[in-house]
VMD Tcl script that builds the backbone (N, CA, C; Angstrom):
set m [mol new atoms 189]
animate dup $m
set s [atomselect $m all]
$s set {name element resname resid chain x y z} {
  {N N MET 1 A 61.391 -22.608 57.708}
  {CA C MET 1 A 60.690 -23.498 56.819}
  {C C MET 1 A 60.485 -24.846 57.487}
  {N N ALA 2 A 59.292 -25.337 57.375}
  {CA C ALA 2 A 58.986 -26.651 57.929}
  {C C ALA 2 A 59.410 -27.725 56.937}
  {N N PRO 3 A 59.842 -28.878 57.430}
  {CA C PRO 3 A 60.202 -29.962 56.520}
  {C C PRO 3 A 58.964 -30.487 55.807}
  {N N PRO 4 A 59.142 -31.145 54.665}
  {CA C PRO 4 A 57.993 -31.691 53.955}
  {C C PRO 4 A 57.228 -32.672 54.831}
  {N N SER 5 A 55.908 -32.677 54.713}
  {CA C SER 5 A 55.091 -33.615 55.483}
  {C C SER 5 A 55.053 -34.951 54.759}
  {N N SER 6 A 54.499 -35.962 55.423}
  {CA C SER 6 A 54.412 -37.282 54.809}
  {C C SER 6 A 53.508 -37.246 53.585}
  {N N ASN 7 A 52.590 -36.263 53.507}
  {CA C ASN 7 A 51.734 -36.121 52.334}
  {C C ASN 7 A 52.520 -35.640 51.122}
  {N N ASP 8 A 53.683 -35.059 51.356}
  {CA C ASP 8 A 54.512 -34.528 50.284}
  {C C ASP 8 A 55.679 -35.461 49.976}
  {N N ALA 9 A 55.442 -36.755 50.013}
  {CA C ALA 9 A 56.518 -37.735 49.855}
  {C C ALA 9 A 57.280 -37.560 48.541}
  {N N HIS 10 A 56.622 -37.031 47.519}
  {CA C HIS 10 A 57.273 -36.873 46.220}
  {C C HIS 10 A 57.736 -35.438 45.977}
  {N N SER 11 A 57.567 -34.588 46.975}
  {CA C SER 11 A 57.948 -33.192 46.834}
  {C C SER 11 A 59.464 -33.041 46.826}
  {N N MET 12 A 59.941 -32.076 46.046}
  {CA C MET 12 A 61.367 -31.750 46.009}
  {C C MET 12 A 61.698 -30.649 47.007}
  {N N ARG 13 A 60.726 -30.187 47.769}
  {CA C ARG 13 A 60.918 -29.059 48.677}
  {C C ARG 13 A 62.085 -29.312 49.629}
  {N N LEU 14 A 62.947 -28.316 49.752}
  {CA C LEU 14 A 64.139 -28.310 50.599}
  {C C LEU 14 A 65.264 -29.209 50.077}
  {N N ARG 15 A 65.136 -29.700 48.861}
  {CA C ARG 15 A 66.213 -30.495 48.262}
  {C C ARG 15 A 67.190 -29.571 47.554}
  {N N ARG 16 A 68.485 -29.905 47.612}
  {CA C ARG 16 A 69.509 -29.152 46.873}
  {C C ARG 16 A 69.482 -29.664 45.435}
  {N N VAL 17 A 69.405 -28.739 44.491}
  {CA C VAL 17 A 69.255 -29.109 43.092}
  {C C VAL 17 A 70.143 -28.261 42.189}
  {N N GLN 18 A 70.352 -28.766 40.992}
  {CA C GLN 18 A 70.886 -27.972 39.896}
  {C C GLN 18 A 69.700 -27.720 38.982}
  {N N TYR 19 A 69.630 -26.516 38.413}
  {CA C TYR 19 A 68.521 -26.193 37.522}
  {C C TYR 19 A 69.058 -25.590 36.239}
  {N N GLN 20 A 68.392 -25.911 35.144}
  {CA C GLN 20 A 68.858 -25.500 33.828}
  {C C GLN 20 A 68.294 -24.128 33.481}
  {N N THR 21 A 69.196 -23.183 33.201}
  {CA C THR 21 A 68.788 -21.820 32.872}
  {C C THR 21 A 68.940 -21.519 31.385}
  {N N GLY 22 A 69.552 -22.416 30.663}
  {CA C GLY 22 A 69.754 -22.256 29.226}
  {C C GLY 22 A 70.239 -23.564 28.647}
  {N N PRO 23 A 70.467 -23.608 27.339}
  {CA C PRO 23 A 70.880 -24.869 26.704}
  {C C PRO 23 A 72.107 -25.514 27.354}
  {N N THR 24 A 73.056 -24.695 27.818}
  {CA C THR 24 A 74.265 -25.245 28.444}
  {C C THR 24 A 74.567 -24.584 29.779}
  {N N ASP 25 A 73.612 -23.836 30.319}
  {CA C ASP 25 A 73.830 -23.098 31.568}
  {C C ASP 25 A 73.028 -23.704 32.713}
  {N N TRP 26 A 73.681 -23.795 33.885}
  {CA C TRP 26 A 73.053 -24.379 35.066}
  {C C TRP 26 A 73.298 -23.496 36.277}
  {N N GLY 27 A 72.369 -23.522 37.219}
  {CA C GLY 27 A 72.535 -22.873 38.505}
  {C C GLY 27 A 72.349 -23.917 39.585}
  {N N GLU 28 A 72.640 -23.558 40.830}
  {CA C GLU 28 A 72.456 -24.495 41.941}
  {C C GLU 28 A 71.754 -23.777 43.071}
  {N N GLY 29 A 70.847 -24.495 43.731}
  {CA C GLY 29 A 70.119 -23.886 44.831}
  {C C GLY 29 A 69.274 -24.893 45.580}
  {N N VAL 30 A 68.301 -24.368 46.333}
  {CA C VAL 30 A 67.417 -25.177 47.166}
  {C C VAL 30 A 65.976 -24.911 46.739}
  {N N VAL 31 A 65.208 -25.972 46.555}
  {CA C VAL 31 A 63.803 -25.831 46.178}
  {C C VAL 31 A 63.030 -25.277 47.373}
  {N N THR 32 A 62.362 -24.141 47.180}
  {CA C THR 32 A 61.567 -23.531 48.246}
  {C C THR 32 A 60.089 -23.857 48.095}
  {N N GLN 33 A 59.646 -24.123 46.871}
  {CA C GLN 33 A 58.261 -24.513 46.621}
  {C C GLN 33 A 58.225 -25.513 45.477}
  {N N HIS 34 A 57.296 -26.464 45.582}
  {CA C HIS 34 A 57.115 -27.459 44.523}
  {C C HIS 34 A 55.629 -27.748 44.419}
  {N N ASP 35 A 55.033 -27.398 43.300}
  {CA C ASP 35 A 53.615 -27.664 43.055}
  {C C ASP 35 A 53.515 -28.999 42.331}
  {N N LEU 36 A 53.081 -30.018 43.048}
  {CA C LEU 36 A 53.002 -31.359 42.475}
  {C C LEU 36 A 51.959 -31.442 41.371}
  {N N ASP 37 A 50.918 -30.603 41.436}
  {CA C ASP 37 A 49.860 -30.636 40.424}
  {C C ASP 37 A 50.333 -30.096 39.079}
  {N N THR 38 A 51.109 -29.014 39.100}
  {CA C THR 38 A 51.562 -28.392 37.851}
  {C C THR 38 A 52.981 -28.792 37.473}
  {N N GLY 39 A 53.748 -29.334 38.429}
  {CA C GLY 39 A 55.133 -29.708 38.168}
  {C C GLY 39 A 56.093 -28.531 38.176}
  {N N MET 40 A 55.660 -27.391 38.712}
  {CA C MET 40 A 56.515 -26.201 38.756}
  {C C MET 40 A 57.250 -26.133 40.091}
  {N N VAL 41 A 58.488 -25.644 40.050}
  {CA C VAL 41 A 59.289 -25.471 41.258}
  {C C VAL 41 A 59.819 -24.046 41.321}
  {N N ILE 42 A 60.113 -23.599 42.536}
  {CA C ILE 42 A 60.815 -22.342 42.753}
  {C C ILE 42 A 62.083 -22.691 43.510}
  {N N VAL 43 A 63.218 -22.224 42.979}
  {CA C VAL 43 A 64.530 -22.537 43.541}
  {C C VAL 43 A 65.195 -21.247 44.002}
  {N N LEU 44 A 65.726 -21.263 45.230}
  {CA C LEU 44 A 66.536 -20.161 45.750}
  {C C LEU 44 A 67.985 -20.460 45.388}
  {N N ASP 45 A 68.578 -19.627 44.541}
  {CA C ASP 45 A 69.957 -19.823 44.101}
  {C C ASP 45 A 70.898 -19.556 45.270}
  {N N THR 46 A 71.771 -20.510 45.581}
  {CA C THR 46 A 72.663 -20.379 46.731}
  {C C THR 46 A 73.872 -19.502 46.436}
  {N N GLU 47 A 74.107 -19.169 45.178}
  {CA C GLU 47 A 75.248 -18.320 44.843}
  {C C GLU 47 A 74.899 -16.838 44.917}
  {N N ASP 48 A 73.751 -16.458 44.333}
  {CA C ASP 48 A 73.441 -15.026 44.279}
  {C C ASP 48 A 72.134 -14.625 44.960}
  {N N GLY 49 A 71.413 -15.588 45.546}
  {CA C GLY 49 A 70.194 -15.272 46.285}
  {C C GLY 49 A 68.976 -15.002 45.422}
  {N N SER 50 A 69.098 -15.199 44.113}
  {CA C SER 50 A 67.955 -14.977 43.230}
  {C C SER 50 A 67.031 -16.196 43.258}
  {N N PHE 51 A 65.829 -16.011 42.742}
  {CA C PHE 51 A 64.872 -17.108 42.639}
  {C C PHE 51 A 64.689 -17.476 41.179}
  {N N TRP 52 A 64.556 -18.769 40.916}
  {CA C TRP 52 A 64.275 -19.280 39.580}
  {C C TRP 52 A 62.992 -20.076 39.660}
  {N N ARG 53 A 62.095 -19.866 38.703}
  {CA C ARG 53 A 60.839 -20.606 38.645}
  {C C ARG 53 A 60.784 -21.320 37.313}
  {N N GLY 54 A 60.492 -22.626 37.354}
  {CA C GLY 54 A 60.424 -23.383 36.115}
  {C C GLY 54 A 59.905 -24.788 36.348}
  {N N PRO 55 A 59.850 -25.576 35.278}
  {CA C PRO 55 A 59.334 -26.938 35.370}
  {C C PRO 55 A 60.311 -27.873 36.085}
  {N N GLN 56 A 59.755 -28.830 36.818}
  {CA C GLN 56 A 60.588 -29.784 37.557}
  {C C GLN 56 A 61.459 -30.607 36.612}
  {N N ASP 57 A 61.109 -30.689 35.340}
  {CA C ASP 57 A 61.914 -31.438 34.377}
  {C C ASP 57 A 63.265 -30.781 34.109}
  {N N CYS 58 A 63.416 -29.503 34.475}
  {CA C CYS 58 A 64.683 -28.781 34.276}
  {C C CYS 58 A 65.527 -28.779 35.545}
  {N N VAL 59 A 65.178 -29.643 36.506}
  {CA C VAL 59 A 65.851 -29.685 37.806}
  {C C VAL 59 A 66.412 -31.081 38.041}
  {N N GLU 60 A 67.646 -31.144 38.558}
  {CA C GLU 60 A 68.256 -32.419 38.949}
  {C C GLU 60 A 68.625 -32.350 40.423}
  {N N ILE 61 A 68.195 -33.333 41.196}
  {CA C ILE 61 A 68.503 -33.371 42.628}
  {C C ILE 61 A 69.980 -33.696 42.814}
  {N N VAL 62 A 70.662 -32.881 43.642}
  {CA C VAL 62 A 72.078 -33.081 43.933}
  {C C VAL 62 A 72.230 -33.735 45.301}
  {N N ALA 63 A 71.415 -33.323 46.262}
  {CA C ALA 63 A 71.488 -33.880 47.622}
  {C C ALA 63 A 70.126 -33.844 48.268}
}
mol reanalyze $m
mol bondsrecalc $m
mol representation Tube
mol addrep $m
C-alpha cells in the first residue's frame, strides 16, 4: 500500500482506528480505503482479519 498523497491530506487511509460495530461494541483496525466524497471508510480488523465498511463518523483515530 502506498502512503496517502498530499492530495489526501484529510484522508484516514492507513490510520489505526477504533470503529463502532454496535451501540456499545467496538473493533480496532487500519483504514484501507476512505472515500472523502461520501465519508465512507473500509477498515481491516487487526484482531480477526475481517473488513468493516461504514461511515467515518463511527470511527475514532487511535494512532
